[in-house]
Every structure is written in structure tokens, then in C-alpha cells.
C-alpha positions in Angstrom: -12.9 -8.8 7.5 -12.4 -5.3 5.6 -13.7 -1.6 6.5 -17.2 -0.5 5.7 -17.3 -2.8 2.5 -15.0 -0.2 0.6 -12.5 -3.1 -0.8 -11.8 -6.5 -0.8 -8.1 -6.5 0.1 -6.8 -9.0 3.0 -5.4 -7.5 6.1 -5.2 -10.8 8.2 -2.3 -12.8 9.0 0.5 -10.2 7.7 4.0 -11.4 8.3 6.0 -8.6 6.9 6.0 -5.7 4.2 8.8 -4.8 1.6 8.8 -1.5 0.1 11.1 -0.1 -2.6 10.9 3.0 -5.0 8.9 2.1 -8.2 10.2 1.7 -11.6 7.0 2.3 -13.0 3.7 -0.3 -14.1 5.8 -2.6 -15.9 8.1 -4.2 -13.5 8.1 -4.6 -9.7 11.0 -3.1 -7.9 13.2 -5.7 -6.1 16.2 -3.7 -5.5 17.1 -1.6 -2.7 13.8 -3.1 -0.9 13.3 -2.0 3.1 11.4 -4.9 4.9 8.9 -4.1 7.7 8.4 -7.1 10.0 7.6 -5.4 13.6 4.1 -5.5 14.7 3.8 -1.9 15.1 5.4 -1.2 11.5 3.3 -4.1 9.6 0.1 -2.5 11.4 0.4 0.7 9.7 0.5 -0.8 6.4 -2.6 -3.1 7.4 -3.9 0.2 8.1 -3.6 1.4 4.7 -4.6 -1.6 3.0 -7.8 -1.6 5.5 -9.0 2.0 5.3 -8.6 1.9 1.4 -11.7 3.3 -0.1 -12.3 2.5 -3.8 -12.8 5.8 -6.2 -15.6 5.7 -8.8 -14.6 5.2 -12.5 -11.4 4.3 -14.6 -8.0 5.7 -13.7 -5.3 7.0 -15.7 -2.3 7.4 -13.2 1.3 8.7 -13.1 4.1 6.6 -12.3 4.1 5.4 -8.9 6.1 6.2 -6.1 6.8 2.8 -4.2 6.3 -0.8 -4.7 4.5 -2.3 -1.7 4.7 -6.2 -1.5 2.7 -7.6 1.5 3.9 -11.4 2.6 1.5 -13.3 4.7 1.9 -16.2 7.1 0.6 -18.7 4.3 3.2 -17.7 2.1 0.7 -15.7 -0.3 1.5 -12.3 -1.5 -0.2 -9.1 -2.4 1.3 -6.2 -4.4 0.2 -2.7 -4.5 1.3 0.2 -5.9 1.5 3.6 -3.9 1.4 7.4 -4.2 2.0 8.6 -1.2 0.3 12.1 -0.1 1.9 15.2 1.8 1.3 15.4 5.3 -2.7 15.8 5.9 -3.8 14.7 2.4 -4.7 11.2 1.4 -2.7 8.4 -0.2 -3.3 6.6 -3.5 -3.0 2.9 -3.7 -3.6 0.1 -6.5 -3.4 -3.4 -6.6 -0.9 -4.5 -9.3 -3.7 -6.8 -10.5 -6.1 -4.0 -11.1 -4.6 -0.8 -12.6 -7.9 0.6 -13.5 -8.8 1.2 -10.0 -7.4 3.5 -7.2 -8.0 3.4 -3.8 -8.0 6.4 -1.6 -6.2 6.0 1.9 -7.1 8.8 4.7 -4.9 11.4 5.7 -4.0 10.2 9.4 -2.9 6.8 7.7 -0.5 8.9 5.1 0.9 10.7 8.2 1.8 7.2 9.8 3.3 6.4 6.3 5.3 9.0 6.0 6.6 9.1 9.7 7.5 5.3 9.0 8.9 5.7 5.5 11.4 8.3 6.5 12.7 5.9 9.6 13.5 3.6 6.8 
């Protein structure tokens, strides 16, 4: 189930989340990956995806900061580009399969992401 009809992203059945610094739009980084598989950590990424609200218009974004790969229990995978906001600011995410649409994640989720990524 998605929140408020703001996106169609899946959040059920997440098994683990893999995060790495991005090399840009042309490739998905698979070196220097940090894997998050603890329930509390996975919940932060599920909140990021669930609370992302689509922004109007076609976007032209700078190089992403992070590549985020979400692996589900049924072995399917979703991938996102992430531009992490500063503390108290929204974060931007983009589905790698739709690079013309950006979604904003609320500031409280940004703060959780910063805390989690700093631990990694």
C-alpha cells in the first residue's frame, strides 16, 4: 500500500537495502556497497520510499549522491538515485527506470537517513 497516492513504489517484503556512492546516471555503482538488512535500518528506507511525493514537471538533476538498491523477499529488485538533503531539509529520489520524474521525501525522513548513513 502506498501513502496518499503520491507514488506507486513498492515497500512490502523488503529483505535488504544496498547503498553506495553514485557514479552518475549511466551506471549503477556496485563497489564499496553498504548493506542494510536489520529491520530498523530497512524501515528507514521503506519510509523514504513510502513517503516520497512526486513533483510536477520533467526534471534535469545533477549527478546523484547515492545509488540505492532495494532487494525484496521474492528476489525482485528496485533501484533509486538519491540526493540526500541537509538536516531538516527534504531529500530527492528518482526511480532509475524513470529519470524524468523526481520525488521529494520529507525532512524528518532525511534526518533518519543521515543518521543511518553516518553509522555505515
